[in-house]
Backbone as CSV, one residue per row, in Angstrom:
resi,resn,N_x,N_y,N_z,CA_x,CA_y,CA_z,C_x,C_y,C_z
1,UNK,0.843,-1.207,0.009,0.031,0.033,0.016,0.867,1.207,-0.004
2,UNK,0.729,2.207,-1.041,1.408,3.380,-1.108,0.621,4.638,-0.544
3,UNK,1.477,5.304,0.254,0.822,6.429,0.811,1.368,7.979,0.301
4,UNK,0.484,8.671,0.384,0.921,10.160,0.070,0.560,11.114,1.177
5,UNK,1.545,11.621,1.651,1.554,12.503,2.875,0.637,13.804,2.418
6,UNK,-0.431,14.183,3.186,-1.076,15.572,2.971,-0.449,16.355,4.104
7,UNK,-0.009,17.664,3.591,0.657,18.542,4.332,-0.189,19.839,4.419
8,UNK,-0.164,20.350,5.780,-0.983,21.590,6.085,-0.008,22.728,5.786
9,UNK,-0.275,23.703,4.871,0.613,24.884,4.659,-0.187,26.151,4.661
10,UNK,0.423,27.227,4.555,-0.250,28.500,4.576,0.361,29.137,3.257
11,UNK,-0.629,29.562,2.474,-0.397,30.123,0.962,-1.499,31.378,0.975
12,UNK,-0.647,32.472,0.477,-1.337,33.778,0.546,-2.228,34.112,1.887
13,UNK,-1.805,33.631,2.861,-2.460,34.006,4.161,-3.544,32.988,4.427
14,UNK,-3.804,32.007,3.783,-4.754,31.020,4.052,-4.243,29.742,4.229
15,UNK,-4.863,28.830,5.002,-4.507,27.594,5.386,-4.877,26.513,4.053
16,UNK,-3.935,25.686,3.551,-4.327,24.889,2.469,-3.695,23.488,2.860
17,UNK,-4.070,22.550,1.938,-3.595,21.173,2.269,-2.927,20.712,0.910
18,UNK,-1.640,20.390,1.038,-0.889,20.103,-0.087,-0.548,18.652,-0.310
19,UNK,-0.596,18.038,-1.552,0.068,16.604,-1.659,0.922,16.583,-2.997
20,UNK,1.802,15.667,-3.103,2.753,15.587,-4.132,1.965,15.115,-5.431
21,UNK,2.228,15.423,-6.407,1.721,15.082,-7.708,2.457,14.979,-8.983
22,UNK,2.090,14.367,-9.987,2.738,14.251,-11.312,1.946,14.935,-12.406
23,UNK,2.604,15.485,-13.514,1.959,16.192,-14.537,1.655,15.017,-15.539
24,UNK,0.581,15.184,-16.207,0.122,14.299,-17.359,0.185,15.194,-18.526
25,UNK,0.785,14.598,-19.670,1.183,15.557,-20.779,0.319,14.982,-22.101
26,UNK,0.000,15.849,-22.898,-0.627,15.261,-24.263,0.543,15.064,-25.223
27,UNK,0.242,14.680,-26.460,1.159,14.446,-27.528,2.078,15.656,-27.760
28,UNK,1.477,16.948,-27.569,2.194,18.097,-27.760,3.132,18.575,-26.643
29,UNK,3.293,17.649,-25.573,3.880,17.961,-24.332,3.513,18.991,-23.474
30,UNK,2.143,19.282,-23.649,1.438,20.337,-22.927,0.865,19.657,-21.652
31,UNK,0.988,20.131,-20.525,0.510,19.587,-19.201,-1.144,19.773,-19.356
32,UNK,-1.873,18.649,-19.199,-3.303,18.783,-19.411,-4.049,18.414,-17.863
33,UNK,-3.225,17.859,-17.095,-3.762,17.355,-15.760,-2.676,17.086,-14.755
34,UNK,-2.894,17.356,-13.418,-1.920,16.757,-12.532,-2.791,15.964,-11.630
35,UNK,-2.040,14.738,-11.233,-2.792,13.789,-10.383,-1.884,13.533,-9.100
36,UNK,-2.379,13.406,-7.871,-1.662,12.991,-6.765,-0.849,11.767,-7.098
37,UNK,0.390,11.606,-6.683,1.315,10.453,-6.713,2.485,10.488,-5.738
38,UNK,2.804,9.450,-5.047,3.833,9.433,-4.111,5.317,9.893,-4.566
39,UNK,5.542,9.665,-5.939,6.793,9.959,-6.431,6.786,11.524,-7.253
40,UNK,5.611,12.053,-7.043,5.473,13.439,-7.759,6.514,14.430,-7.325
41,UNK,6.864,15.200,-8.109,7.629,16.469,-7.842,7.002,17.675,-7.909
42,UNK,5.628,17.566,-8.415,4.776,18.677,-8.421,3.903,18.894,-7.141
43,UNK,3.306,19.910,-6.987,2.409,20.016,-5.762,0.842,20.359,-6.129
44,UNK,0.006,19.662,-5.608,-1.287,20.088,-5.745,-2.082,20.788,-4.331
45,UNK,-2.681,21.788,-4.380,-3.161,22.234,-3.155,-4.722,22.301,-3.034
46,UNK,-5.313,22.089,-1.896,-6.827,21.960,-1.794,-7.144,22.958,-0.502
47,UNK,-8.348,23.504,-0.490,-8.804,24.355,0.386,-9.133,23.752,1.635
48,UNK,-9.726,22.348,1.607,-9.749,21.567,2.890,-9.313,20.387,2.750
49,UNK,-9.328,19.707,3.971,-8.591,18.447,4.195,-9.536,17.300,3.461
50,UNK,-10.704,17.450,3.468,-11.674,16.500,2.747,-11.414,16.284,1.227
51,UNK,-11.224,17.527,0.611,-10.906,17.570,-0.779,-9.529,16.921,-1.123
52,UNK,-8.628,17.059,-0.184,-7.226,16.433,-0.406,-7.370,14.870,-0.322
53,UNK,-8.038,14.607,0.834,-8.267,13.166,1.060,-8.819,12.337,-0.146
54,UNK,-10.160,13.106,-0.560,-10.758,12.482,-1.791,-9.932,12.490,-3.041
55,UNK,-8.889,13.314,-3.336,-8.093,13.383,-4.444,-7.063,12.200,-4.357
56,UNK,-6.504,12.048,-3.247,-5.537,10.953,-2.935,-6.356,9.599,-3.167
57,UNK,-7.368,9.341,-2.562,-8.127,8.076,-2.816,-8.519,7.713,-4.266
58,UNK,-8.944,8.927,-4.886,-9.419,8.640,-6.310,-8.262,8.340,-7.110
59,UNK,-7.005,8.719,-6.851,-5.969,8.262,-7.675,-5.493,7.039,-7.317
60,UNK,-5.905,6.361,-6.394,-5.735,4.835,-5.966,-4.798,4.914,-4.961
61,UNK,-4.415,5.822,-4.086,-3.416,5.833,-3.080,-4.024,5.842,-1.625
62,UNK,-3.375,5.625,-0.731,-3.764,5.749,0.731,-3.046,7.211,1.068
63,UNK,-3.511,7.781,2.366,-2.946,8.985,2.663,-2.521,9.068,4.195
64,UNK,-1.520,9.973,4.425,-1.129,10.149,5.848,-1.435,11.563,6.041
65,UNK,-2.236,11.811,7.213,-2.829,13.189,7.630,-1.687,13.961,8.317
66,UNK,-1.842,15.340,8.154,-0.938,16.050,9.014,-0.587,15.749,10.360
67,UNK,-1.390,15.004,11.156,-1.182,14.728,12.229,-0.513,13.181,12.429
68,UNK,-0.228,12.662,11.208,0.232,11.320,11.281,-0.600,10.048,11.147
69,UNK,-1.851,10.389,11.283,-2.743,9.258,11.047,-3.025,8.896,9.684
70,UNK,-3.068,7.545,9.381,-3.239,6.896,8.137,-4.778,6.697,7.747
71,UNK,-5.013,6.846,6.320,-6.273,6.463,5.957,-6.160,5.870,4.530
72,UNK,-7.220,5.069,4.092,-7.239,4.328,2.858,-8.923,4.161,2.574
73,UNK,-9.167,3.558,1.454,-10.446,3.533,1.066,-11.213,2.590,1.888
74,UNK,-10.676,1.800,2.557,-11.154,0.893,3.659,-11.814,1.519,4.623
75,UNK,-11.127,2.802,4.996,-11.571,3.450,6.147,-12.341,4.608,5.738
76,UNK,-12.379,4.903,4.483,-13.224,6.151,4.011,-14.791,5.846,4.331
77,UNK,-15.248,6.774,4.770,-16.770,6.611,5.271,-17.735,7.288,4.349
78,UNK,-17.176,7.917,3.135,-18.025,8.643,2.394,-19.054,7.718,1.497
79,UNK,-20.394,8.167,1.507,-21.344,7.380,0.903,-21.801,8.185,-0.264
80,UNK,-21.868,7.691,-1.457,-22.177,8.234,-2.751,-23.751,8.063,-2.952
81,UNK,-24.296,9.124,-3.184,-26.061,8.893,-3.457,-26.243,9.562,-4.702
82,UNK,-27.575,9.509,-5.416,-27.889,10.051,-6.472,-27.916,11.517,-6.449
83,UNK,-27.888,12.037,-5.267,-28.107,13.354,-5.039,-26.615,14.158,-4.788
84,UNK,-25.638,13.200,-4.597,-24.238,13.855,-4.375,-23.609,14.506,-5.432
85,UNK,-22.698,15.449,-5.017,-22.037,16.286,-6.168,-20.805,15.663,-6.643
86,UNK,-20.516,14.413,-5.849,-19.172,13.642,-6.314,-19.670,12.211,-6.662
87,UNK,-19.741,12.075,-8.003,-20.119,10.827,-8.621,-18.824,9.951,-9.211
88,UNK,-17.804,10.358,-8.729,-16.349,9.596,-9.256,-16.617,8.216,-8.923
89,UNK,-16.834,7.701,-7.786,-16.741,6.161,-7.586,-17.857,5.400,-8.338
90,UNK,-19.063,6.149,-8.231,-20.353,5.721,-9.064,-19.935,5.431,-10.412
91,UNK,-19.518,6.492,-11.163,-19.198,6.419,-12.546,-18.073,5.328,-12.805
92,UNK,-16.998,5.312,-11.943,-15.847,4.308,-12.329,-16.439,2.893,-12.103
93,UNK,-17.325,2.688,-11.098,-17.796,1.342,-10.878,-18.680,0.868,-11.991
94,UNK,-19.386,1.801,-12.464,-20.324,1.426,-13.574,-19.640,0.995,-14.822
95,UNK,-18.642,1.940,-15.158,-17.796,1.454,-16.297,-16.918,-0.006,-15.975
96,UNK,-16.459,-0.085,-14.848,-15.698,-1.214,-14.614,-16.435,-2.442,-14.707
97,UNK,-17.757,-2.418,-14.501,-18.732,-3.464,-14.605,-18.760,-4.020,-16.050
98,UNK,-18.457,-3.199,-16.945,-18.493,-3.597,-18.442,-17.342,-3.805,-18.960
99,UNK,-16.254,-4.031,-18.152,-14.829,-4.331,-18.704,-14.889,-5.632,-19.297
100,UNK,-15.475,-6.643,-18.644,-15.467,-8.015,-19.040,-16.744,-8.511,-19.700
101,UNK,-17.367,-7.377,-20.512,-18.564,-7.691,-21.028,-18.377,-8.600,-22.113
102,UNK,-19.582,-9.755,-22.389,-19.333,-10.720,-23.510,-19.261,-10.257,-24.836
103,UNK,-19.685,-8.847,-24.889,-19.577,-8.236,-26.352,-18.313,-7.424,-26.221
104,UNK,-17.599,-7.720,-27.340,-16.344,-7.180,-27.295,-16.349,-5.620,-27.595
105,UNK,-17.315,-5.093,-28.347,-17.464,-3.777,-28.559,-17.686,-3.022,-27.240
106,UNK,-18.610,-3.478,-26.408,-18.858,-2.889,-25.055,-17.580,-2.859,-24.242
107,UNK,-16.946,-4.039,-24.209,-15.657,-4.284,-23.534,-14.458,-3.309,-23.850
108,UNK,-14.475,-3.116,-25.150,-13.330,-2.152,-25.638,-13.843,-0.778,-25.409
109,UNK,-15.118,-0.523,-25.446,-15.447,0.942,-25.042,-15.256,1.238,-23.622
110,UNK,-15.555,0.214,-22.687,-15.368,0.302,-21.310,-13.677,0.688,-21.024
111,UNK,-12.920,-0.228,-21.799,-11.575,0.060,-21.494,-11.029,1.284,-21.779
112,UNK,-11.531,1.843,-22.914,-11.240,3.347,-23.446,-11.626,4.380,-22.291
113,UNK,-12.949,4.090,-21.708,-13.668,5.067,-20.781,-12.958,5.043,-19.478
114,UNK,-12.429,3.852,-19.128,-11.898,3.810,-17.636,-10.617,4.347,-17.581
115,UNK,-9.916,4.560,-18.803,-8.603,5.140,-18.963,-8.653,6.640,-18.534
116,UNK,-9.908,7.172,-18.413,-10.100,8.550,-18.000,-9.778,8.630,-16.550
117,UNK,-9.792,7.663,-15.900,-9.546,7.611,-14.276,-8.157,7.124,-14.116
118,UNK,-7.070,8.044,-13.751,-5.813,7.559,-13.561,-5.696,7.066,-12.182
119,UNK,-5.876,5.978,-11.927,-5.780,5.205,-10.615,-5.228,3.794,-10.741
120,UNK,-4.511,3.395,-9.613,-3.740,2.086,-9.719,-4.723,0.992,-10.179
121,UNK,-5.913,0.934,-9.744,-6.911,-0.032,-10.260,-7.082,-0.002,-11.761
122,UNK,-7.097,1.241,-12.401,-7.323,1.316,-13.664,-6.161,0.809,-14.422
123,UNK,-4.788,1.230,-13.873,-3.513,0.746,-14.455,-3.597,-0.893,-14.523
124,UNK,-4.068,-1.356,-13.542,-3.916,-3.040,-13.449,-5.028,-3.452,-14.556
125,UNK,-6.125,-2.860,-14.713,-6.967,-3.262,-15.600,-6.362,-3.085,-17.167
126,UNK,-5.793,-2.071,-17.425,-5.264,-1.781,-18.818,-4.101,-2.860,-18.971
127,UNK,-3.272,-3.066,-18.165,-2.021,-3.961,-18.206,-2.707,-5.417,-18.577
128,UNK,-3.830,-5.654,-17.833,-4.321,-7.139,-17.979,-4.985,-7.265,-19.314
129,UNK,-5.442,-6.183,-19.970,-6.145,-6.267,-21.216,-5.339,-6.348,-22.451
130,UNK,-3.996,-5.872,-22.216,-3.073,-5.777,-23.313,-2.760,-7.237,-23.800
131,UNK,-3.001,-8.135,-23.082,-2.873,-9.471,-23.402,-4.069,-10.213,-24.259
132,UNK,-5.198,-9.482,-24.463,-6.389,-10.077,-24.956,-6.113,-10.279,-26.422
133,UNK,-6.950,-11.292,-27.063,-6.691,-11.758,-28.422,-7.581,-10.597,-29.344
134,UNK,-8.604,-10.061,-28.659,-9.308,-9.220,-29.437,-8.553,-7.776,-29.810
135,UNK,-8.557,-7.582,-30.923,-7.723,-6.542,-31.498,-8.136,-5.072,-30.984
136,UNK,-9.411,-4.965,-30.969,-9.904,-3.548,-30.551,-9.709,-3.290,-28.895
137,UNK,-10.040,-4.479,-28.208,-9.733,-4.403,-26.742,-8.348,-4.121,-26.504
138,UNK,-7.560,-4.833,-27.152,-6.111,-4.672,-27.036,-5.449,-3.347,-27.271
139,UNK,-5.926,-2.891,-28.525,-5.454,-1.492,-28.787,-6.121,-0.225,-27.985
140,UNK,-7.048,-0.432,-27.377,-7.619,0.602,-26.473,-7.072,0.611,-25.273
141,UNK,-6.534,-0.715,-24.669,-5.708,-0.757,-23.671,-4.336,-0.162,-23.643
142,UNK,-3.827,-0.365,-24.859,-2.599,0.178,-25.213,-2.551,1.575,-25.238
143,UNK,-3.612,2.266,-25.985,-3.796,3.676,-25.870,-3.969,4.298,-24.418
144,UNK,-4.829,3.683,-23.711,-4.680,3.977,-22.219,-3.509,4.022,-21.463
145,UNK,-2.691,3.054,-21.584,-1.490,3.033,-21.138,-0.485,3.968,-21.546
146,UNK,-0.360,4.235,-22.967,0.341,5.433,-23.416,-0.023,6.794,-23.027
147,UNK,-1.251,6.954,-22.526,-1.747,8.202,-22.089,-1.007,8.476,-20.836
148,UNK,-0.556,7.523,-20.079,0.129,7.565,-18.898,1.570,7.148,-18.851
149,UNK,2.241,7.177,-19.957,3.462,6.566,-20.349,4.650,6.730,-19.374
150,UNK,4.855,8.027,-18.828,5.951,8.144,-18.033,5.783,7.536,-16.555
151,UNK,4.589,7.557,-16.016,4.438,7.076,-14.744,4.314,5.443,-14.777
152,UNK,4.107,4.932,-16.112,3.781,3.519,-16.215,5.071,2.826,-16.946
153,UNK,6.086,3.463,-16.922,7.264,3.020,-17.862,7.664,1.875,-17.206
154,UNK,7.918,1.592,-15.823,8.369,0.300,-15.188,7.366,-0.938,-15.398
155,UNK,6.144,-0.582,-15.384,5.081,-1.572,-15.686,5.159,-1.965,-17.089
156,UNK,5.534,-1.017,-17.946,5.721,-1.617,-19.585,6.779,-2.529,-19.500
157,UNK,8.013,-2.109,-18.927,9.173,-2.983,-18.907,9.033,-4.379,-18.333
158,UNK,8.220,-4.476,-17.210,7.710,-5.624,-16.541,6.954,-6.459,-17.371
159,UNK,6.088,-5.790,-18.291,5.205,-6.633,-19.263,5.925,-7.136,-20.402
160,UNK,7.167,-6.875,-20.590,8.194,-7.394,-21.684,8.462,-8.857,-21.157
161,UNK,8.427,-9.258,-20.075,8.712,-10.484,-19.386,7.519,-11.292,-19.114
162,UNK,6.426,-10.908,-19.586,5.125,-11.719,-19.325,5.324,-13.169,-20.095
163,UNK,4.630,-14.080,-19.641,4.433,-15.345,-20.128,3.685,-15.398,-21.455
164,UNK,2.792,-14.307,-21.640,1.872,-14.171,-22.740,2.742,-13.539,-23.809
165,UNK,2.764,-13.899,-24.955,3.558,-13.355,-25.908,2.636,-12.045,-26.438
166,UNK,1.351,-12.259,-26.344,0.547,-11.086,-26.792,0.840,-9.890,-26.022
167,UNK,0.969,-10.177,-24.558,1.418,-9.082,-23.704,2.750,-8.491,-24.015
168,UNK,3.623,-9.430,-24.375,4.861,-9.024,-24.650,4.969,-7.941,-25.985
169,UNK,4.327,-8.560,-26.804,4.129,-7.609,-28.111,3.433,-6.426,-27.975
170,UNK,2.458,-6.383,-27.206,1.651,-5.180,-26.807,2.523,-4.160,-26.124
171,UNK,3.226,-4.654,-25.282,4.223,-3.998,-24.433,5.159,-3.029,-25.461
172,UNK,5.601,-3.790,-26.477,6.502,-3.227,-27.604,5.748,-2.028,-28.269
173,UNK,4.495,-2.437,-28.574,3.696,-1.426,-29.284,3.624,-0.105,-28.383
174,UNK,3.396,-0.273,-27.165,3.509,0.833,-26.081,4.706,1.625,-26.315
175,UNK,5.830,0.931,-26.184,7.202,1.569,-26.256,7.352,2.118,-27.778
176,UNK,6.790,1.719,-28.695,6.821,2.410,-29.933,6.071,3.705,-30.049
177,UNK,4.861,3.637,-29.354,4.182,4.924,-29.354,4.618,5.804,-28.531
178,UNK,5.289,5.408,-27.501,5.954,6.635,-26.644,7.083,7.174,-27.154
179,UNK,7.824,6.303,-27.999,9.085,6.862,-28.775,8.602,7.945,-29.757
180,UNK,7.421,7.746,-30.336,6.980,8.785,-31.174,6.581,10.132,-30.645
181,UNK,6.077,9.997,-29.412,5.648,11.202,-28.632,6.701,11.849,-27.831
182,UNK,7.702,11.046,-27.566,8.902,11.648,-26.892,8.479,12.146,-25.477
183,UNK,7.541,11.504,-24.650,7.111,11.943,-23.397,7.720,11.018,-22.353
184,UNK,8.644,10.188,-22.498,9.222,9.308,-21.573,10.645,9.325,-21.767
185,UNK,11.368,8.793,-20.708,12.765,8.652,-20.647,13.085,7.381,-21.567
186,UNK,13.322,7.521,-22.689,13.524,6.344,-23.530,14.616,5.357,-23.397
187,UNK,15.774,6.003,-22.796,16.859,5.182,-22.561,16.707,4.101,-21.644
188,UNK,15.768,4.110,-20.835,15.523,2.933,-19.675,14.925,1.848,-20.597
189,UNK,14.549,1.982,-21.618,13.987,0.855,-22.499,14.956,0.191,-23.344
190,UNK,16.215,0.581,-23.367,17.303,0.144,-24.555,17.647,-1.257,-24.101
191,UNK,17.980,-1.571,-22.717,18.500,-2.775,-22.262,17.406,-3.977,-22.361
192,UNK,16.064,-3.552,-21.956,14.971,-4.604,-21.975,14.656,-4.985,-23.410
193,UNK,14.846,-3.935,-24.245,14.778,-4.273,-25.695,15.732,-5.231,-26.329
194,UNK,16.984,-4.870,-25.910,18.053,-5.661,-26.494,17.862,-7.262,-26.091
195,UNK,17.370,-7.342,-24.708,17.177,-8.765,-24.278,15.911,-9.472,-24.946
196,UNK,14.904,-8.696,-25.268,13.725,-9.287,-25.897,13.955,-9.490,-27.415
197,UNK,14.986,-9.012,-27.973,15.251,-9.356,-29.285,15.704,-10.732,-29.379
198,UNK,15.796,-11.448,-28.443,15.997,-12.989,-28.559,14.810,-13.739,-28.008
199,UNK,13.673,-13.135,-28.273,12.276,-13.698,-27.709,12.326,-15.020,-28.333
200,UNK,11.503,-15.967,-27.781,11.056,-17.357,-28.284,10.088,-17.151,-29.322
201,UNK,9.323,-16.204,-29.323,8.407,-15.896,-30.335,8.842,-15.064,-31.576
202,UNK,8.750,-15.499,-32.783,9.489,-14.796,-33.875,8.580,-13.359,-34.088
203,UNK,7.413,-13.339,-33.847,6.601,-12.123,-34.170,7.258,-11.115,-33.053
204,UNK,7.229,-11.516,-31.985,7.754,-10.571,-30.882,9.381,-10.061,-31.260
205,UNK,10.060,-11.073,-31.641,11.488,-10.821,-32.023,11.584,-9.700,-32.971
206,UNK,10.749,-9.976,-34.165,10.616,-8.884,-35.226,10.361,-7.513,-34.735
207,UNK,9.135,-7.365,-33.939,8.675,-6.148,-33.441,9.688,-5.625,-32.543
208,UNK,10.343,-6.164,-31.809,11.497,-5.757,-30.727,12.488,-5.226,-31.495
209,UNK,12.956,-5.963,-32.614,14.137,-5.371,-33.551,13.741,-3.829,-33.976
210,UNK,12.470,-3.877,-34.546,12.118,-2.534,-35.149,12.071,-1.399,-33.927
211,UNK,11.438,-1.950,-32.733,11.177,-1.049,-31.669,12.404,-0.319,-31.237
212,UNK,13.524,-1.378,-31.000,14.878,-1.001,-30.697,15.540,0.134,-31.525
213,UNK,15.336,-0.097,-32.755,15.834,0.817,-33.529,15.210,2.173,-33.630
214,UNK,13.940,2.137,-33.360,13.174,3.369,-33.099,13.587,4.181,-32.092
215,UNK,13.643,3.310,-30.785,13.921,4.137,-29.550,15.213,4.631,-29.609
216,UNK,16.173,3.649,-30.024,17.773,4.181,-30.073,17.830,5.551,-30.931
217,UNK,17.302,5.638,-31.946,17.324,6.836,-33.077,16.633,7.989,-32.169
218,UNK,15.620,7.809,-31.639,14.943,8.743,-30.832,15.860,9.406,-29.779
219,UNK,16.455,8.429,-28.902,17.457,8.845,-28.006,18.556,9.702,-28.528
220,UNK,19.019,9.413,-29.547,20.164,9.990,-30.350,19.841,11.387,-30.620
221,UNK,18.538,11.463,-31.233,17.897,12.754,-31.666,17.835,13.703,-30.546
222,UNK,17.176,13.186,-29.486,16.882,13.963,-28.171,18.296,14.518,-27.538
223,UNK,19.470,13.794,-27.867,20.654,14.166,-27.194,21.330,15.375,-28.052
224,UNK,20.892,15.472,-29.311,21.241,16.583,-30.261,20.543,17.833,-30.053
225,UNK,19.412,17.731,-29.488,18.562,18.990,-29.052,19.059,19.899,-28.165
């Protein structure tokens, strides 16, 4: 269980609550959103403690309060009703229920929709689905992962070692997409890619060779900038 510390601070003469966060960027490298994360170097501030707690829980983490007490989803007492102004959990759960629909189009749509929620649970779902045989489901899961490429870099590398060759091949597709956008530290992919170039599956081997070349050239290009 990963915790994010909620800190009490004074900003412009007002008491606020701060949490560490990471920036999420689009393909143009513009920041479109910041989300709470234990390894974040950015800071998000909230006017009250409840807002800070909700934001941390929504991101899929537990929190440590300014007084040192810990909290998690299991200890949260919030009840969402149809009259509530906060429908986050209700919407997430509704979409999640459709992830494993017997209709592939419904499942693929749910995969794409749930990627709007940057939580640990979402990331687990996306990585589970890149091993699917259905092309649309798999592509939507890859798209969702690439959306959060920088913070999921280690998980992508782990997927290169999966026993499922489809998952390994999908991880290569993720890396290729990230190499094109330039939103991650591509150099960390080079050694894992060299290793998977000897994969037992020839489809994975071929894709790995092409991906390695693209990543290396992108790294070289970035060094010249």
